[in-house]
N, C-alpha and C positions, 0 to 999 in steps of 0.2 A: 439658368442653371438651377438644378434641384437643390433645395436648401436642407433637405433631410434625406435619410436613407430610404430607398424605395421600400425596403422590407418593413418600415414602420408605417407605411400608408395603410389605412383601414379599408380602403377600397382598391380594387385592381387598377393598375395603371398601364396604359398601352405603351409598348416599346416604340411604336411609331412616333409618338409625341416626344419621348425621350431622345430618340435619335435625331429628329428634326431640330430640336432645341440645341443639341450638342454640335451637330455638324456646322452650325452657324459660327462656332468659335474657332474652327480650324480652317486652314487654307483648303482650297478645292483639291480633289483627287488629281494627281499629275499623270498617272498612267495606270494601265492594267497589266498584270502579269498572269499569264495562263499556264496552268499546271495540269499534268495528267497522272501524277503519282502523289500520294498523300501520306502523311505521318500521323499515326494514332487517330484514325478516323472511325467513327461509329455510324452505322447505317440502319435504316428501317425501310420497309416496303409497304406500299398500299395493298389493301386486301385483294384487289383485282390484279395484283402483280404487274401493274403498268408503270408505276412511278416509284422511284427510289429517292429517299432523302438521306443526305450525308452531311455529317458535321466535319467541315473542312476548315481548319485553322480558326475554330471558334465561331464560324458562321454556318448556318444551315443552308444547304444547296438542294435544289430539286432537279432531277434528271430522269429521262426514261430508263426503265430497268434494263433495257437492251443496251444502254450506253448512249453516248453522244454529248451534246453541250449541256452543261449544268448551269443553273440560274440561282444566284444568291437570293434567298428569301428572308433572311434576318441580318441585321447590321451587327458589327462587332459590339456595339453598346448593349445589345440584347444579352450578350454573354451566355448564349444558349449552347447546350450540349446534351448528349444522351437522348436524341429524338426517338420516340417510339409511337408507331401508328396504331390507332385503335382498330380492332377487328371489324368494327362497325363502319369504319371508313371516313367519318367526317371530322375526326379530331386527332391531334398529335400532342403528346405530352413531351415536355422538355424539362431539363434541369437548368435553372438560370441563376447567375450570380448578380444580376442587376440589383443595385441597391446595397450590396455589401454582405449578403448572406445567401447561401444556396437555398433555393426554394423550388417547389414544383409549380410549373405553369402549364397551360394548354394553349394551343393555337389551331387555326385552320391549316390544312395542308399547304396552303399557298403563303403561309407566314403572317396572315392577318389575324385580327381579333385575339391578340394575346391576352391571356387572363391569368392572374396569379391566384393559386389555390391555397398555398400554405404560407404562413407568416410567422414572425417571431425571431428570436435570436439563435435558434437551433439551425444547424445545417441539414437540409433535406436533399438527398441525392438519389440518383439511379432509379428513375421512375419506370414502371411498367404498367400497362393498362390491362385490366381483367378481360377475359374472353367476352363477357357480356357488355363491355364498354362502359361500365358504371363506376368502377373503382380503380384507383391507382395505388399500387404498392410501391414503397420506397424505403430507403434506409435513412436513419436520422440519429443525431445525438441530442435531440430536443428534450429527452428525459433528464439530461444533465446529471447523470449518475456515473459517468466515466466510460461509457461505451456506446457503440452504434447498435441500434435495434431496428427491427422491421416494423413499419407502420403502414397504415392504409389511410387514404382520404377519399371520401365520397365526392365524385365530380360535381354532382348537382348541388349538394348542400355544403361542402367543405368540411364535413364532420370527420374528425380524426379518430383513429383507433390504433392503439399499440398492440402489436401481435406478439413480440418476443420481449423478454426482460432479462436475459442472461448477462453475466459479467463479461462474457466473450464479446468481441466485436462481430456483429452480424450484418451482412451487407450484400449487395448485388442480387436483390430479389427478383424472382420471376414466377409466373403463374403456371400451374398445371393446366392442361388443355380444358378440363372440365371446370376450372375455376374454384375447385374445392380445397386446394392446398397451395402452398407457396414454397418454392425451393429457393435456397439462399446459401451464402458462404458464411462459415463460422471460423474465427481464428483470433489471434491476438495482434492488434494493430493491423498492418497491411498483410500480415502473414496468414492468408486464408489456408486453413488446414483440412477443412471438411466441407462437404456439401450436405446440407440438412434440408429436411422437408417438414413443414408444420401443417397439420390438418386445421382448417379454419373453424370447423364446427366444434372440435374437442380441444384444440390447441396442443394435441399430442404431437411430439416431435420425434423424428427418427433420423439417423445418420445414413446417408446413401453411400458415400464413399469418403475416404480420408487418405492423406498422404503422410509420410514420416516427417518429423520436424526438420530433418536436414535435406529433404528432397525438393525443396523449393516451395512453391505456393500455387494455389488454384483460384480462379475467378470466373465470373460471368456464366452461370448455368442457364440453359434454356432447353425446354422439352420439344420433341417433335409433335406435330398435330395429333397423332394417334396415342401419344403418351408412352410409347414403347422405347424411346431413345432419349438420351440426355447428352447435350453438348456442353463443353466447358473449355476454358483455356488453362493449360498447364505450363507453369513457368519453372524452369530448372535453374538451380543455382541460388546463391545468397549474396547479400551485399548491395552495393549501389546499383549494379546492373545485373540483369539476369543473363544466364548463359544461352538460354533458348526459350522460345515461347511457341507452343504448339496447340492447335485445335485438337481436342479429343472428343470422340463420340463413344458412349458406352450404353449398355442396356439400362433401362429405367431404374433397375435395382442397383446399378453401379458395379455389378459383378463381372460383366462380360465386355471386354473391349471390342468395339466394332469398326472404328476408323480413326486414323491419325492424319491430320492435315499436312499438306506438303509445304506450307509456308513455314520458314524457320523463325520468323519474327511476327507471330500472330499478335494482334492488338487486343487489349484487355476489355473486350466488349462482347455481349452475347451474340451468338450466331442467330441469324434470322432464318427460320424454316419456311421454305417455299412449298414443301410437301413432306411426306414421310421419308422421302429418300433424297431430297434436294435441300440445300441450305446455302446461305450467304455468310461469309465471314470476311474480315479484313486483316491484312498482314502483308509484309514485304512491300509496302507502299501501294497495295492494290485492293480493289474490291473483287472478291473471288466467288464465283458460282461453283458449287461443289455437288457432284452427283455421287452419292455414296454407293449406289449399285454398280456403276461403271468405274468407280474409283478415279474419277477425272475431275480436274479443277480448271476453270476457265475464267481469266480475268475479264472484267467489264471495262471496255475502253471508254474514256470520258475526257472532257476538258472542263476545267473550272477557272473562270476569270476572277482574280483577286485584285481589288483596287488598292493602289498605293499612293502615297504622297510624301514629299519631303518638306519639312518645315523650312521657312526662309526668315531669317532674322539677323540682326547685327550682333556679332559676337562681342562679348565683354572685352574691354581694352585692358591690357596689362602693360604697365610701364615698368619694365625690368631694370631700368637705369636710374630712376629717380632716387635721389637721396634726401628728399624732403621728409620731415617728420610725419609719421602716421599715427593716428590715434589707436591705442591698444584696444582690441575687441575681445581678445582671448583672456578674459578674467575667469580663472578656473577655480571652482569650489570655494567661494567666499564664505567666511565664518565670522559671525558677529561676536564680539567679546561679551562676557557676562555683564559688564557695566554698560553695555550698549553704546560705547563711545569709539570703538575701534573695529576695523575689519581686517582680517587676514585673508590672503588669497595667493594663488600662484599666477604669475604672468611672466612672459619672456624668460622662462626657465628658472625663475627665482621665487623664493617665498618673500612676500611683502606684508608689512603691517601698515595700516593707514588710519589715522584719526578721521572720523567721519566728516570733519570740517577742515581736513588738512591734506597733505601730500603723502603718497606712499613712500615707504622706506624699505629698501631691500635688506632682509635678514641674512640671506645667503648670497654667495658670489662665486659659484662654480658651475661646471657644465653637467652636473648630475641631474637626475630626474627629481622632481618635486611633485607632491600630491597630497590632498586630504588634510589641510590644516584644521586643527580642532583645539579650542581653548579649554584649559582646565576650569573646573567650576569656580575656583577662586580668582581666575584671570591672571595668575602669576606665571603659568607655563603654557607654552604653545606646542602641541604635538603636530608632527608632520611626517610625511613619508619621503625618504631619500634612498638612493642606492649608492651612496658615496663609499660604502664599505663593501660593495659588490652586489648585494641583493637588496631589493626594496624592503626596508624595515622602518619601524616607528622610531623617530627621534624626538627628544624633548628639548625644547629651547626655553631657558629661563628668561623672562621678559626683562629682568634686571641686567642681563648681559647685552653688550652692544654688538657682539659678533656671534657667529655660530660655532666658534672654535671649540667651545666646551659642550656642544650638543652631543649627547650620547644616545645609543639605542636603548629603548625602554625595555625590550625583552628580546634579545638577540636570537635570531632563528635562521636556519638555512633555507627556509621557505619564505616566500614573499609575504609581506604584511601590507594590506592596503585598507583605505577607508576607515581610519581609526575613529573611535567614539569613547568619550570618558563616561565612567560611572558617576552618579551624582556626588558621591563622597570623595572622588578624585583618587581612589585607591586601585582602580581597575580600568582596563581598556578592552573594548571589543574591536575586532577587526576581521578581515577575511584573507585567505591565502589563495595560491594559484590552483588549488583543488576545489575552489568555490565553497570551502567550509568556513563556518563562522567560529571564531575562537575568542577566548578572553585571556588577558594577561594580568597577573598580579604585579603591580608596579614596585612593590617592596622587594619581592624575591625574583622577579623576572620569569616566574613559572607561567607557562601557557597551557591552557586547557581547552579541548575541543568542546564547543557548544552545540554545533549541528553537523550532520553529515553534509555531503555535497548537495547543494541545490543549484539550479542552472542560473549562474551569474546573478546572485542576490544583490540587492541594494545595500547601501551603507547602513550599518546597524545603529540603533538608538536605544538607550537605556530609559526605562520608566523612571519617574522621579523618586520612587522608593528603592530603586536599584535592584529590584527582584525580577524584572522582566526585560528582555531585549526584543525589539521589533525590527523586522526587515521586510523588504518587498521581494517577492519571488514569484516565479512563473507557476501557474496552475493550468496545465493542459486540460482541454475538455475530454479528450480520449487518447488512447494509445495509437489510434489509427492515423491521426494527424497531430502534429506536434504543437500547434498553436493553442493558446488559451488566453487567460488574463493575468495581469500582474497583481497579485493580492498582497494583503498585509498578513504576515505570520508573526505571532508572538511566541517566545520561548521562555519558559519558566527556568530561571537559573538554578534553582534547587533541584527540580525534578527532571528537567529537560523536556517536559511536556510542551507540545506545539499545538497551536490553534490557528485556523485560517479565518480571515475576515475580508469580506468584499468592501472595497472603498465605496462602491455603489453597484447595484445589479448590472452585470455584463460590462462593467467599466474596469479600467486599469489605472494603477499608478503610472504616470506618463512615461518615465524611464526608470529602470532599476539601477540608478546610479546615485545622484545627489537630490532626487526629488521626494525624499521622505519614504516612510513616515518618520516624524520627529516629534517627541513629546514636548509640551510646554513645561517649563520647570515647576510651575505651580500644580501640575498633576491634573489639570482639568480637561485637557484636550490633546489631540495630536493634529498636526497639519501635514499636508502632502500636496503634491501636484497631480491633478486629474483633469483631463480635457485641456491641458496646458494652462489651467488656472489654479489659483491657490484655494484649497479646501480645508475645512476644519471638521473634526469629528470628536465628540465627547468620549472620554474614557472613564472606566470605572476604577475602583481602588486597586485592582490588580493590573491595570494598564491595558485592559482589553477595550477595543473600540465599542461604543454603544450608540444607538441612534442613527440618524441620517447625516450624511456628509453635507455640509453647507458651504456654498461658494463664498469667498471673501473678497475677491477682486475681479477685475474685468480685463486684465492684460496678461500676456504671455509670461509665465513664471517658471523659473528654474532655481535649483540649489537653495533651498530654504533653511534658515537657522534662526534660533530665538535669542533674545537678550535674557539675562539671568532672572529678571523680574517678570518675565512673560508679557511685557508690555509692547515689545516691538519684534518684528520679523524682518530679517534682511533677505533679499532675494535678487536674482538677476532677471531682467526683462529686455530681450533683444539687445544684449551686450551692454546694458546699463544697470548699475546698482540702484536698488530701490529700498527704502525703509518704510515699513508698513506699521501704522499705529493700530494695535489690536482693538483698542476700545472705540476709536473714532473711524477706523478704516481709512484714514487719510494716508496718502502716499507721498513720500518725500524723495526727490531725486538726490542721489549721492554721487557727485562728480568724482571721477578718477582721473587725476592729472598725470597721465602716463602715456608716453609716446615711444616709438622706436623708429629707427632708420634702417631702410633696406641697405644691407652691407654691399659694398662695392670696392674691390681692391684697386689700388693705384700701382700699376706694374706694367712691365713689358717682358713676357716670358717667351722663350723660344724652346720648342720641343723638337729635337731631331729624332725622327722615327724611321725605323727600317721599313715599316709598311704603314699606309694610311688608307682608311676606308671612310668615306664621308657620311655613310649611313643610308645610302640608297644606290641600288644598281649592283651589277656583278663585278665592277672594276675596282681595283685598288691601286694606289700609287706606291712607289718604292723610293726609299732614301729621300725623304721630304723634310722640310722645316715648316712647322706650324707656329705662327706668331700670334700670341694672344696679348692684346692691349687691354688692360683693366679686366673687364669681364666678358669680352667678346673676341671672336676670332678676327684677326686682321688680314692674314694671308696664309695660303698653303702653296709653297713653292718648292722646286727641286733644292736639295741640300746645297748650302754654300758654306765653305770653310770660314767665311767672314760673316759673323752675325750682324744684323742690322744695327744701326746706331741706336743707342738708348736702351738696349736690352739689359734688364736688371737680373735676369736669371736664365741659365741654360740647363735644360734637362736632356740628357743623352739616353735615348731609348733605341740603341742601335740594333737590338735583337728583338724588338717588340713592335706591336701594332697599336696605333692610335685610332680610335673610333669614337662615335658618340656614346655617352653613357646610356645604359639600358633604361627603358621605360616599363615600369610595372603598372599595368593598366587596371588591375583589380586588386586592391588591398584595403584593409581596415586597420590602419596603424593606431587608431585611437578608439577601437571598439572594445568589446568584452575582454577577451584574453590578451589583447594588445597592451592593456594596462600593466600586465605583469612583467613586460620586457623593460620598462623604464627607459633609461638612456641608451640601453643596448640596441634598441631596434633601429634607430637612425643610423648608427654605426655599422650594424650588420648589413643593412642594405648597401651602404656605400662600399663596404669591403668586398662585396660581390659585384660591384660595378653598376649598381642601380642608382641613377642620379635623378630620375623623375618618378614620381609616385602619384597615382590617381586613386585617391581615397573615395570610396563609394558608399559609406555609411559609418559614421563614427559619433562618439559623444561630441556634441557641438562645441562646447567651450574648451574641452581638452584638445580637440582637433585644431581649433583656431589658435590656441596657445602654442601648439607645436609649429604650425605654419609660420606664425610671427617669429618664433624663436629661430627657426631655420632660415627665414628670410633675413633676419638680422645677424645671422652667423654667430649666434650665442651658444650653439651646440651643433655638433656635426649631424647632418641629416640631409636627405634628398630634397630637391625642389618639389614641393607637395601641392597638388591641386586637390581640394577636399570639399566635402559637403558635411552637413551635420547629420543628425539621425535621419534614417529613411522614413518616409511617410507611409504608414501602413494602414490597414483597416481595423475593424473592431477587435479581431483576435490577433495576438502577437506571439512571438517566440523570443527573439533576441532582445537584450536590454536596450539596444540603440535603435529600435524601431518604434515609431510613435503610433500608438493606437488612436486612430482618427475616427470619431463617431458622429461628427456633425460638420455641416458645411462651414459654419462659423469657425470651428477648430481648424479645418483645412486652410481657411484664409489666414488664421493666426500662424500656422506652421509655415506657410509660404512667405508671409511677411517676415518671420524670424530668419529664414534662410537669406532673404534679401538684406535684412538689417546687419547680419553677420558677414555679409559680403562673401558668400560661398561660391564655389566654382562649378557646382553641379547640383542637380536635383534628382535624388534617388527615390523611386516610387516602388514600394515593396509589394509582396505577393498577394496580400489580402485587400489592397486598395482597389475599389471597383474602377472599371475603365472610364466611367463618366468623370470621376475625379482625377484619374491619371491624365486624361486629356487636358483637363484644366490645369493640372500641375505642370505639365509639359509646356503649355502655352504661357503660363506665368514665368517659368524659367527663361523662356525665349524672349518674351516681350518686356519683362520687367527687370531681368537680371542679365540677359545676354549669354546665358549658360545652357548647357545641354541637360537632357534628362534621359533616363533609361530605367528599365525594369528587367524582370525575368521573362517577359512575354514577347513573342514574335510579332503578333498582329498590332500591338500598340506602337511598335517601332516602324512597322510597315505602313500602317494606315491611320493611326490616331495621333501622330505628331511627335512621338518620342524619337530620339536620335539613334538609339541602338539597344542592344541587349548586353547585360553585364555577364552573361554566360551564354554559351551555345544552348545549354539546357541546365536547369537547376530546379530548386524547390518551386512547386506550382501548387496553387490552391486546389487544383483539380485532382492532384495525386498522380497525374501522368502529364506529359508535355506534348504540345504540338510540334516541338522542334527536335525531339529525339525520343525513340521508343524505349521501353523497359530494357531491351537488349542493347541499347546504345547506338541504334542506327537512325539515320536521317535519310529522307528521300527527296525526290525532285522538287517537291513544293518548298522544302526548307532551303535547298541549294539555290533555287531560282530567286526566292524571296530575299535571301541574304545578299545575293550579288546584285540583282536587278533593281532592288528598291533603293540602293544607295546608302543604306544604314550601315553601321558598324556592329561587330560582335566581338566578344572577348572569349578566347579559348582558355578555360580553366580546367585542366585535365584531371586534377585530383588523383593522378596515378603515381604511385610510388614504386611501381615495377622497375623503372629505369635506374633506380639506385643500385640495382644488381650489376649494372654495367660500370659503376664507379663507386664502389664501397668506401673508397678513401674520402668521400665527402664527409663522412661521419667523424673522421679523425683529422680533418683539415684544421690547422691551428686557428683559423678564423672562427671555428665553431666555439672557441672559448669566449667569443663576444656574446653568444646567445646565453640565456639563463641556463643553469645546469639541467633543469627538467626538460627544457626544449631540446638541448643537445641529446639528452637521453631519448626523447621522442624520435629524433633523427636516427639514432643508433638502432632503435627498435625497427624503424621503417627499413633501414638497410638490411638488417638481419632477416626480416620477413621477406624482403625482395630476393635475397640470396637463397632462402629455403624454398620459395615458391618456384615451380617450374616456369612460371610466367605465361603459360599458355592462354588461359582465359583473360587474365589481366592485360596481357599484351594485345590480345585480339580486340578488346574493348578500346584500348588506346589507339590501335591501328584504325578502327572504325572512325574515331573522332578525327584523327590526323588525315585520313583520306578526304573527309569533308573539308578540313582546313586547307589542304593543298589544292583541292579542286576549286574551291571558292576563291582562294588567293590568285590562282592562275587566270581566273575569269574576271579579275578586277575587283573582287570583294574586299571590303575593309576588315581584315582579320587582325586582331590585336592579341598580344600575349599577356596573360595575367594568371593569378594563382588563388585569389581569395585569402591570401595570408592576413593574419596568422592562423586562420582556420586550417589551411595547409601550411607547410613548413616554410617560413619566410626565406627569401633569397635563393636557397638551393632549388626550391620547386620551380622558380622561373627558369633556371638553367635546364632543369629536366624538361620543361615545356618546349624550350627551343630545340633541345636535342631530339625530342620525340618527333618534332616536325621534320627534322632532317632524316631521322631514321626511317620515316614512312613517306618520303617522296619529295621533300623540298630541298633545294640547294641551301647551303649555309647562309648565303647572302639574302636569300628570300626569307628564311626564318628570322634572321636578324632584323629585317625590315619590319616585322610585326612588333618589334620592341624599339624601333628608332623613328623612322620618318612616318610610318603609317599611323601611329598614335598622334603625332603632331598634326598630320593631315586631318585625321578624324576629328580632333578637338579644335581645329582652326588655329593652330599655333605654329605653322610652318615658317612664318616670318622670323621667328626667333629660335625655334627648337626643331629637333628631329634630324638635322644634318649638320655637319661641320663645314661651314662655308664662310667666306668673309662676311662679316656683319652679324653672324649668328652668335648666340650665347655660348660661352666656353664651358659646356657641360660635356665632359669626355672622360674616357678611361684609357690607360696604358696597360695593355695586357700581353703577357708572354705568348709567343707562338703566333699563329696565323688563323684567326677564327673563320676566315673565308675558305680555308682549306680543311680545318678541323673545328667543328662547332664547339667541341669541348674546351678549346683554348680561350673562349670568351670568358670563362670562369677563372682563368689564371690572371686575375687582376693584380697589378703591381702598384699602380697609383690611380687616383681618381681626382677629377677636378669638377667642382660644381660652382657655377657663376664666377669662374676665374679663381676660386680658392682651391689650392692644390694640397692634397694629402697623400702620403704613402699609405698603403694598407697597414703598415706598422703603426703609423700615427693614429689612424682611425681606430685601431684595436685597443690602444691605450685608453683607459686604465683597466680594461676587463680581461685582456688576453695579451700574451707575449707572442708577437708575430714579427718576423724579420723582413717579410716581403716588402720590397720597394724602398726600404730605408736608405739604401745606398744610392738608388736612382733619384729619389725625391726626398732628400733630407729636409727636416722641418726648417722652415724659415725662421730667422731671428724673431724672437718675441712670441713664437707659438707655444 
């Protein structure tokens, strides 16, 4: 296995060696899937017009230009795209992500002798070879000034030259036929608004054509051989998906339209000119030969074999019935007291204080959310976050008190307050709100003052020892074209508001923008933070600004760092264990936490008499049945009897309702960035809408683990949650819960951390190279018995991952092999999803269906959601009602046609939402309704949220259907969901692991809801 990133090699490295090394760690290919249509493919043609190379699903294939059988010439590990053939015939340039950064490579036309031409931390993309075969032009952000520019590299020497320097993003370059100028796209971010030409001799630049800001965008220019015509791709529309994508050919000066392609879904790549009147372009799933003179288009018929394999491993064992004590791993946000003798932390939904040589004692005893304990400088007061008065605010607990009864809000606010930090004099606190703004609060008056505008999910603030500066970690994107960047240290002067940015190290990041620092030493000499998963220190000057080089202090995975008041010790977490670090000697002391929990299991025999019963699979439902639940499992499902079985302790009459399995939300981030603002409301909100199973696919590790243990112990209402920690990402990151992984040693630490915290899934995010993704998947399988997935199709098809967490989502390429810019997928995607045996999650992100049910925004259950989230839902409903729904509905229809087709062919299609990025709870119901609206039967749609997830995750022994012996996770809902899919949202009562609540009970204390109260009254003692 490679120990460092390929991009850091000083000499070129052959892909062949990489691939051969990696294939040894995965099982052999199980079968081949042959496709004849492709999604988002780019092509190039040999100078003699005999051979065509096509990028199909991230592999380069060779085939006759006339069509026929295609042959794979690069492996998935090459991560090759954008092939372009030299006019001189012997060389092909590609863009490759091998090693974790986009660079320009060359290879022979048969895929051999791969050679890396560009190196470094910049992303080099979209190569094109000059007419004389000596130079490659490409776009790059390697100047690191905030935009993409046009560069060239000499093929023989590797010498680089920057051609453009504008603040605009300049990309998609191509050559004029005489090689004297370069044509390219200029715009802001991905919004290409003009085609520009630059003279290489004088660097004079001129605009060839431009489009209006609201007219869409343009990409991929290319000249005809005689230089009289210019082709490009025009995208109409705005937003997540384009309305249309068409090939356009104009005169070289851009003034005269000459041709418009017939494909309605042209792919975003340059047309390949075969002559002055013939060209190739790709779109509508095809490779198309176009005769401009005759105005005819002819697709090239071909077949491409794609290798697939399914991983085989022993699934993780879940004992859902054991009541043996379990060691607590979810120790969330520990804070060391100023005297260095105690630690405060959140676990099992309570705030604990623990002497370092003693046992933890709970300060709180309620079902509300807790977060962010922070000691006052004198150690007499403990600040923490709670939503016991409705909204997460800062509370102050006097350590002289024995209970939390006298704890009051420090600075009451209708907005959320999270991640509190004390000023050194104890008179002020800094915190963040749901708008991702940093604020300060005067503790004497309660007055709050905004310190910074919104930054994208900043880390916990920290005051400098003189109290004049606050430091946070925040994202610094490299460009507007792609959102990723590094998590930097930002200092804010409290007096002036002036902000300054500091790198923890070149091209490195603070590991997570949550509890990983930076945090100042009280003596004012340094700040510490987590980078590369390790503890680092950096000196600071008198103003609190970092100076010098970051120095590593330890050699073990580190999270959640805090100082003692004398700056002699640092407390942190390592793989679920508390550690005390001696700053002078660097000795590490283990701090045991004597805290366990017991998986809750009711002792009961409940009978539910239901008008209708659907077991969670198939088209049939039973009527007038009795469902007997003993403890936490279904005992029997039988025709109704007027005489209850002996020993029944409770009878629920659901004579006009349907009993069915609780819904499975297969893509959520309950403990991610904006999930933290929901507090105790989130678990209740999901239950109120019938969601009893939750698949978390990237969250703050310790917050997630704390919630899983809390829900398992039934210490707060919430779904049965299968979770992971932060996603493993590459060098560049975006979200705060994605780990920027820059070395193989760090990859190993991250995987070991997931295992130590006993997670249920391995999420591999968009900038992690496929070499490491394959290793991550294998580790999850062999060492943890859990599944892995990412946003990419080929890794799930051929490299050992189990599925895709979206049909299509963010990609490091900027476009996806699974769905085009207009939202369409073709035969390759359909066949790979079904025939490979992988699963995929449909996350529609469409709010158009709210127009069909605007009452969702005023449903009493929405009182459970935070006010700002309910406001977001109301805006979504209002926008859906105003919109005619044409374009939005068409995009939704396109996805649901794919979903229905693949489902009917046996594909493993699962329903999810990406909540809370999308609106929690209601968006899952929209997903199910959209499936029915565009072709599925209600029972088929419901299967994507019942037994199909259980099947996909290997949990059908216990979950997915309601049958004797299965866990009692169910809902009672008004109406008949198998007749009207809308009825599944009419939840009256919900049961998880045998614990039964009415929706009324679930909503308390955040909302007044009457639903289910009469049918499922609270049991004594609730």
